[in-house]
C-alpha positions in Angstrom: -28.8 -21.2 16.1 -31.8 -18.9 15.7 -33.7 -18.5 12.5 -34.7 -15.3 10.8 -38.1 -15.3 12.5 -36.3 -15.0 15.9 -34.3 -12.1 14.4 -37.5 -10.4 13.2 -39.1 -10.7 16.7 -36.0 -9.3 18.3 -35.9 -6.3 15.9 -39.5 -5.5 16.5 -39.1 -5.5 20.3 -36.4 -2.8 20.0 -38.7 -0.1 18.5 -38.4 3.2 20.3 -35.8 1.8 22.8 -32.4 3.4 23.5 -29.8 2.4 21.0 -27.9 0.4 23.6 -30.7 -2.2 23.6 -29.4 -3.3 20.1 -27.0 -5.5 22.0 -29.8 -8.0 22.2 -29.3 -8.8 18.5 -25.8 -10.4 19.1 -25.8 -14.0 18.1 -26.2 -16.3 15.0 -29.2 -16.5 12.7 -30.0 -18.9 9.9 -31.7 -17.3 6.8 -33.6 -20.4 5.7 -30.5 -22.2 4.6 -29.5 -19.3 2.2 -26.8 -17.9 4.5 -26.0 -17.5 8.2 -25.7 -14.1 9.8 -23.4 -13.8 12.8 -23.7 -10.5 14.7 -20.3 -10.2 16.4 -20.3 -6.6 17.6 -22.8 -3.7 17.5 -21.8 -0.1 18.2 -23.5 1.4 21.3 -24.1 4.6 19.5 -25.6 5.3 16.0 -22.9 7.8 15.3 -20.1 5.2 15.7 -18.2 4.6 12.4 -18.5 1.3 10.6 -15.2 -0.3 11.9 -16.8 -0.4 15.3 -19.4 -3.0 14.3 -18.9 -6.3 12.6 -21.5 -8.6 11.0 -20.4 -11.8 9.3 -22.4 -13.4 6.5 -21.5 -17.1 5.9 -22.5 -18.9 2.8 -21.7 -22.6 2.5 -19.5 -23.5 -0.5 -21.6 -26.7 -0.9 -24.5 -24.5 -1.9 -24.8 -25.1 -5.6 -26.4 -21.6 -6.1 -23.4 -19.6 -5.0 -20.5 -18.5 -7.1 -17.4 -20.7 -6.9 -14.0 -21.1 -8.6 -11.2 -23.6 -8.9 -8.8 -22.0 -6.4 -5.4 -23.7 -7.0 -3.0 -20.8 -6.2 -2.6 -18.0 -3.7 -3.1 -15.3 -6.4 -6.4 -16.9 -7.5 -7.6 -16.9 -3.9 -6.7 -13.2 -3.5 -8.3 -12.2 -6.7 -11.5 -14.2 -6.1 -12.1 -12.7 -2.6 -11.2 -9.2 -3.9 -13.8 -9.6 -6.7 -16.5 -10.7 -4.2 -15.7 -7.8 -1.9 -16.2 -5.4 -4.9 -19.5 -7.1 -5.8 -20.8 -6.8 -2.2 -19.8 -3.2 -2.0 -21.5 -2.3 -5.3 -24.6 -4.3 -4.4 -24.9 -2.6 -1.0 -24.4 0.8 -2.5 -27.3 0.3 -4.9 -29.6 -1.4 -2.4 -29.0 0.4 0.9 -28.7 4.1 1.8 -27.6 5.5 5.1 -29.8 8.5 4.9 -32.5 7.0 7.0 -31.8 8.4 10.5 -29.0 9.7 12.6 -25.4 8.8 12.3 -24.8 5.7 10.1 -28.4 4.7 10.2 -29.5 2.6 7.2 -26.1 1.8 6.0 -25.1 -1.7 4.8 -21.6 -1.5 3.6 -18.2 -3.2 3.4 -14.7 -1.9 3.4 -14.3 -0.1 0.1 -11.7 -1.6 -2.2 -9.5 0.7 -4.3 -7.8 0.2 -7.7 -5.5 -2.6 -6.5 -6.2 -6.3 -6.2 -5.2 -7.0 -2.6 -5.6 -9.6 0.0 -8.4 -8.4 2.3 -10.1 -9.7 5.3 -13.5 -8.2 4.4 -14.1 -11.5 2.5 -12.6 -14.7 3.8 -12.5 -18.0 1.9 -12.3 -21.2 3.8 -12.8 -24.8 2.7 -16.4 -24.8 4.0 -17.7 -21.3 3.4 -17.4 -17.8 2.0 -17.5 -15.2 4.8 -18.4 -11.6 4.1 -17.7 -9.1 6.9 -19.8 -6.1 6.7 -21.4 -3.3 8.7 -25.1 -2.7 9.2 -26.1 0.6 10.7 -29.2 -0.1 12.7 -31.6 2.8 12.0 -32.2 5.3 14.8 -34.2 8.6 15.4 -31.8 10.5 17.6 -30.7 7.6 19.8 -34.0 5.6 19.6 -34.2 2.5 17.5 -36.4 2.6 14.4 -37.3 -1.1 14.1 -39.5 -0.7 11.0 -36.6 0.3 8.8 -34.3 -2.1 10.6 -36.6 -5.0 9.7 -36.6 -4.0 6.1 -32.8 -3.9 6.1 -32.2 -7.2 7.7 -35.1 -9.2 6.1 -35.3 -7.7 2.6 -32.2 -5.6 1.7 -29.5 -7.9 3.2 -30.7 -11.1 1.4 -30.9 -9.1 -1.8 -27.3 -7.9 -1.4 -26.1 -11.4 -0.7 -27.9 -12.7 -3.8 -26.5 -10.0 -6.1 -22.9 -10.4 -4.9 -22.5 -14.1 -4.1 -25.1 -16.0 -6.2 -23.9 -17.1 -9.6 -27.2 -16.3 -11.3 -26.4 -12.6 -10.7 -22.7 -12.7 -11.6 -21.3 -12.6 -15.1 -18.7 -15.4 -15.0 -16.7 -13.8 -17.8 -16.2 -10.7 -15.5 -15.0 -13.0 -12.7 -12.6 -14.7 -15.2 -11.2 -11.4 -16.3 -10.6 -10.3 -12.8 -8.7 -13.4 -11.8 -6.8 -13.7 -15.2 -5.7 -10.1 -14.8 -4.2 -10.8 -11.4 -2.6 -14.0 -12.7 -1.0 -12.3 -15.7 0.3 -9.4 -13.6 1.8 -11.8 -11.1 3.4 -13.8 -14.0 4.9 -10.6 -15.4 6.4 -9.6 -12.1 8.1 -13.0 -11.8 9.5 -12.6 -15.3 11.3 -9.4 -14.5 14.3 -11.0 -12.9 14.7 -13.4 -15.8 14.8 -10.5 -18.2 17.1 -8.4 -16.0 14.3 -5.8 -15.6 13.0 -3.8 -12.7 9.7 -2.8 -14.4 7.5 -3.4 -17.4 4.9 -1.0 -18.9 2.6 -2.5 -21.5 1.8 -0.7 -24.7 -1.6 0.9 -24.8 -1.7 1.3 -21.0 -3.5 4.4 -19.6 -1.2 5.9 -17.1 -2.7 9.3 -16.2 -5.3 9.4 -13.4 -8.6 11.2 -13.4 -7.4 13.8 -10.8 -5.1 14.2 -7.8 -8.1 13.2 -5.7 -9.0 10.1 -7.8 -6.9 7.1 -8.6 -9.3 6.0 -11.4 -8.0 6.3 -15.0 -8.4 9.4 -17.0 -11.0 9.1 -19.7 -9.5 7.7 -22.9 -10.6 10.6 -25.1 -8.4 12.9 -22.9 -5.3 10.7 -22.8 -2.5 9.3 -25.1 -2.1 5.5 -24.7 1.5 4.5 -23.7 3.8 3.2 -26.4 7.3 1.9 -25.8 10.3 3.1 -27.8 11.5 0.3 -30.1 14.9 0.2 -28.3 13.2 -0.8 -25.0 10.4 -2.9 -26.3 10.0 -6.3 -24.9 7.6 -9.1 -25.9 6.2 -11.6 -23.5 3.6 -14.3 -23.6 1.1 -14.2 -20.7 -0.8 -17.3 -19.4 -4.2 -15.7 -20.2 -3.8 -12.6 -22.4 -1.3 -14.2 -24.8 1.5 -12.1 -26.4 2.0 -8.5 -25.3 4.6 -5.8 -25.9 5.8 -3.0 -23.8 8.7 -1.0 -22.3 11.1 -2.9 -20.1 13.2 -0.9 -17.7 16.5 -2.7 -17.0 18.3 -2.9 -13.7 20.7 -0.1 -13.1 20.3 3.7 -13.0 17.4 5.1 -15.0 16.5 8.7 -15.5 13.0 9.8 -16.5 13.3 13.4 -17.8 11.4 15.8 -20.0 9.6 19.1 -19.8 7.1 20.1 -17.2 3.6 18.4 -17.6 4.9 15.9 -20.2 4.4 12.8 -18.0 7.6 12.2 -15.9 5.8 12.0 -12.5 2.9 10.1 -14.1 5.3 7.4 -15.3 7.1 7.3 -11.9 3.7 7.1 -10.1 2.8 4.1 -12.2 6.0 2.4 -11.3 5.5 3.0 -7.5 1.9 1.7 -7.6 2.8 -1.3 -9.8 4.2 -3.2 -6.9 0.5 -4.1 -6.6 -1.7 -5.7 -9.2 -4.5 -3.6 -10.7 -8.1 -4.3 -11.5 -9.4 -4.7 -15.1 -10.2 -1.3 -16.6 -7.6 0.5 -14.4 -5.4 1.1 -17.4 -2.3 -0.2 -15.6 -3.3 -3.9 -15.5 -0.2 -5.0 -17.4 2.2 -2.6 -15.6 4.4 -4.2 -13.0 7.4 -3.3 -10.9 9.6 -5.5 -8.7 7.8 -6.1 -5.4 10.9 -4.6 -3.7 10.5 -1.2 -5.4 10.4 1.5 -2.8 9.5 5.2 -3.2 11.8 7.5 -1.0 11.7 11.2 -0.5 12.7 14.0 1.8 10.3 14.8 4.6 11.3 17.4 7.1 10.2 16.8 10.6 10.0 13.0 10.5 11.3 10.8 13.4 14.6 8.9 13.0 15.9 6.4 15.5 19.6 5.2 15.5 20.0 5.0 11.7 23.5 4.9 10.2 23.4 7.7 7.7 27.2 8.2 7.6 27.2 6.9 4.0 25.7 10.3 3.0 26.2 12.6 6.0 29.3 13.1 8.2 31.0 15.7 10.4 27.8 17.5 11.5 28.3 20.5 13.8 28.8 19.9 17.5 30.0 16.3 16.7 26.6 14.8 16.2 26.9 11.1 15.6 25.7 10.1 12.1 26.5 6.3 12.6 23.7 6.2 15.1 21.6 9.2 14.1 18.4 10.1 15.9 16.1 13.0 15.5 12.4 13.8 16.1 12.6 16.7 13.7 14.8 15.6 10.8 15.9 18.0 8.0 15.2 17.4 4.4 18.6 15.9 3.7 18.8 13.7 6.8 15.3 12.4 6.3 16.0 11.4 2.8 19.3 9.8 3.7 17.6 7.8 6.5 14.8 6.7 4.2 17.3 5.3 1.7 19.2 3.4 4.4 16.0 2.1 6.0 14.7 0.9 2.7 17.9 -1.0 1.8 18.0 -2.3 5.4 14.7 -4.3 4.8 15.5 -5.5 1.3 14.7 -2.8 -1.2 16.0 -3.6 -4.7 14.8 -0.5 -6.5 14.6 3.1 -5.2 12.1 5.4 -6.8 12.6 9.2 -6.5 11.1 12.3 -7.9 13.2 15.4 -7.8 10.1 17.5 -6.8 10.1 15.7 -3.4 13.8 15.3 -2.9 16.2 17.5 -0.9 18.1 19.6 -3.5 21.3 19.7 -1.5 21.2 15.9 -1.0 20.8 15.1 -4.7 23.5 17.3 -6.2 25.9 20.3 -5.7 26.7 22.3 -8.8 30.1 23.7 -9.6 29.4 27.3 -8.4 28.3 26.2 -4.9 31.3 23.9 -4.7 33.6 26.9 -5.3 31.9 28.8 -2.6 31.6 26.1 0.0 34.7 23.9 0.4 34.3 20.2 0.6 35.5 20.0 4.2 32.7 22.4 5.2 29.9 20.3 3.6 28.8 17.3 5.6 26.6 15.9 2.8 27.9 13.4 0.2 25.3 13.8 -2.5 23.3 11.0 -4.0 24.8 11.5 -7.4 28.2 10.6 -6.0 26.9 7.4 -4.4 24.3 6.1 -6.8 26.7 4.0 -8.9 28.2 2.3 -5.8 24.7 1.6 -4.5 24.1 -0.5 -7.6 27.5 -2.1 -7.9 27.9 -3.0 -4.2 24.3 -3.6 -3.1 22.5 -4.4 -6.5 20.0 -1.6 -5.7 18.7 0.1 -8.8 17.5 3.7 -9.0 14.8 5.3 -11.1 14.8 9.1 -10.8 12.3 11.5 -12.4 14.0 14.8 -13.0 13.8 17.9 -15.2 16.4 20.2 -13.9 19.7 18.3 -13.1 21.5 17.2 -16.2 24.6 16.2 -14.1 22.9 12.8 -13.6 23.5 12.0 -17.2 27.1 11.1 -16.2 26.0 8.2 -14.0 22.9 7.0 -15.9 22.5 3.6 -17.7 19.2 4.7 -19.3 17.7 8.1 -20.0 14.0 8.2 -20.9 12.5 11.5 -22.1 8.8 11.9 -21.7 7.3 14.0 -24.5 3.6 14.5 -24.7 3.2 11.5 -22.4 5.3 9.3 -24.7 8.7 7.8 -23.8 11.7 8.4 -26.0 15.0 6.6 -25.4 17.6 9.5 -25.3 20.4 7.5 -23.6 22.9 8.0 -26.4 22.2 11.7 -26.8 22.4 12.3 -23.0 25.7 10.5 -22.8 27.1 12.6 -25.7 26.0 15.7 -23.8 27.7 14.5 -20.6 30.9 13.6 -22.4 31.2 17.1 -23.7 30.8 18.7 -20.3 33.6 19.6 -18.0 31.6 18.4 -14.9 32.3 14.9 -13.6 30.8 13.4 -10.4 33.2 13.0 -7.5 34.8 9.6 -7.2 33.9 8.5 -3.7 36.0 5.5 -2.6 34.1 4.6 0.5 31.3 2.1 0.2 28.0 1.9 2.1 27.8 1.8 5.8 25.1 -0.4 7.3 24.3 -1.7 10.8 21.9 -4.3 12.1 19.3 -2.8 14.3 17.4 -4.8 16.9 14.0 -3.4 18.0 13.2 -3.1 21.7 9.6 -4.3 22.3 9.2 -2.4 25.5 9.5 0.9 23.6 6.4 0.1 21.5 3.7 1.4 23.8 0.2 1.0 22.4 -1.9 2.0 25.5 -3.0 5.5 26.4 -2.9 7.1 29.8 -6.0 5.3 30.8 -4.3 2.0 30.1 -6.5 1.2 27.1 -5.2 0.2 23.7 -5.2 3.1 21.2 -4.8 1.7 17.7 -6.5 3.9 15.2 -6.0 5.0 11.6 -6.9 8.6 11.0 -7.3 8.7 7.3 -4.8 7.3 4.9 -1.7 9.0 6.3 -1.9 9.1 10.1 -1.9 6.5 12.9 -2.8 7.1 16.5 -0.8 4.6 18.5 -0.8 4.7 22.3 0.1 8.3 23.1 1.7 9.0 19.8 0.5 10.3 16.4 2.5 8.9 13.4 2.7 11.0 10.3 2.8 8.8 7.2 2.4 11.4 4.5 5.8 10.5 3.0 4.8 6.9 2.6 3.3 7.2 -0.9 2.9 3.4 -1.5 0.2 3.1 1.1 -2.8 3.3 -1.2 -5.8 2.3 0.9 -6.9 3.3 4.4 -7.5 -0.4 5.1 -3.7 -0.8 4.8 -3.2 1.9 7.3 -5.7 0.2 9.7 -3.8 -3.1 9.3 -0.5 -1.4 10.0 -1.9 -0.1 13.4 -2.3 -3.7 14.6 0.8 -5.0 12.8 2.8 -2.6 15.0 1.5 -4.2 18.1 1.7 -7.7 16.6 5.4 -7.3 15.6 6.4 -7.0 19.3 6.1 -10.8 19.6 9.2 -11.2 17.4 11.3 -8.5 19.0 14.3 -9.5 21.1 18.0 -8.9 21.3 18.6 -11.5 18.6 16.2 -10.5 15.9 17.0 -7.6 13.7 14.3 -5.3 12.2 14.3 -6.9 8.8 13.7 -10.3 10.3 10.9 -8.9 12.5 9.0 -7.5 9.6 9.7 -10.5 7.4 8.2 -12.8 10.1 5.1 -10.7 10.3 4.5 -10.8 6.5 5.2 -14.6 6.6 2.5 -15.0 9.2 0.0 -13.0 7.2 0.8 -15.0 4.0 0.3 -18.3 6.0 -2.7 -17.4 8.1 -4.3 -14.3 6.6 -4.7 -10.8 7.9 -6.7 -11.9 10.9 -3.5 -13.1 12.5 -2.5 -9.6 13.5 -5.6 -8.9 15.5 -7.2 -10.7 18.4 -10.7 -9.5 17.5 -12.5 -10.3 14.3 -12.8 -7.4 11.8 -13.2 -6.8 8.1 -11.2 -3.6 7.6 -7.6 -4.8 6.7 -5.9 -5.1 3.4 -2.4 -6.3 2.7 0.7 -4.2 3.2 4.4 -4.9 2.5 7.2 -5.4 5.0 8.6 -2.0 3.8 5.6 -0.1 5.0 5.6 -1.8 8.4 9.3 -1.1 8.9 8.8 2.6 7.8 5.9 3.0 10.3 8.1 1.6 13.1 10.9 3.9 12.1 8.6 6.9 12.4 7.1 6.0 15.8 8.3 8.5 18.4 9.8 6.7 21.4 10.6 3.6 19.4 14.2 2.4 20.2 16.7 -0.2 18.9 20.1 -1.6 19.7 22.7 -1.3 17.0 25.4 -3.8 15.8 27.8 -2.0 13.6 28.9 -4.1 10.6 31.8 -2.0 9.4 
């Protein structure tokens, strides 16, 4: 192993040379027993984005100066490494700037964490060491190396960042405790939901509104009303660290979130969809949890659908199109929503979250006037309102629906929450009185739910481009380039970080190892998640990187379902 003097010499020798000469820095370097630097991959161009380069910083856990913690559970490990990733990101942002040359020159950075505490591979914890995977943008003027700035970055700035983020003298232990305790308490709350027959819990005094549509950070407290549960729904629990708390429990069944415009319906629903993840201290939603198997579904015209049995909701299409094995590369609003519901239940969803603003109107309900005009035999759609009760009674799948314009759902609701000035009011009794006085009643549909097992065909997942090279790229939060295909993920609203999208790229390819004629889609995605839980996110990629964060089996299944060219075999169960 080289020492840092060797690194210094190598850097100085690069001055004024073409950027490709930086490959000479590949190797391992010992920073006087403070930490080891492993240069795995250097971009061949200063304009190449951070994911194309990888530098590993290893600090021995036997070093008495570094921060450590008694890690005796998976959630503690996740929270600890998440905390270190945030510290490294903050320290690098304060210490290093990329405005020192062309492209990404001068940058020392790490994959940016969001508001959720997630398993990441930007910081990896082993028995022997803590490994931080970062990016160092070697400075360049044009495409010529500027070794003077590079020397300062490697020999002064990098040790300073490591010290600020990993050495206990620079870390407030109380802050670390709060981070880990917050994750522990949220995990405890989520596990308590089933015992209490709940699908979600929102703590009193939570701050639900976000700063803006472009920021997931909490709105400033002076501009927001803290959440307060109605007494009829209030639940008290004792957390392992925070002690006794009270908040609103949403029971299993069919829940409506209603109210006037701009009164907080969508804000509450958004909290429920994001609360499948644990949130960082100060987020405002730290003690808000939903069942892990809560899935947001919506209509999304134009999405790809492959051999999904949507006959529960849609039958007798023109020209005899088969809805028991429905395929389309340009789905309508109603067929896309029907498919998303079936696909979610197929892989184990226990709660469906919907917002009427993003639902297909004709899929959700048909009023009395339209029923008089269009006869039942001329309408292929069985609306969700006519099936939602059977979905719960037959499949134990709850529904939480935010709506402001369809009172007909009062007839099928178990709970009605009115949001007024961002505060919840239990209006169940009043809503049921209104529905009992109405002449409208939902249709009684006798038929149950149709499902089929679908077996993915691995040969239809093609990750190479025309040149025969792998093409696995995330283009922002909501798009994946995979092989020759571009996958639109804009309707997958529970993907919250681009690092999840990056991981999903590779998980698509990795999932092929479990695909055969005997393994259904749910089993495939479950096995991928099991591997990640056992071996970490590195398992889905052959090359070391630090740009992945955890995703659920639902998101993986949904991405597969949206891949054009993906094919399956069906086994009809009914």
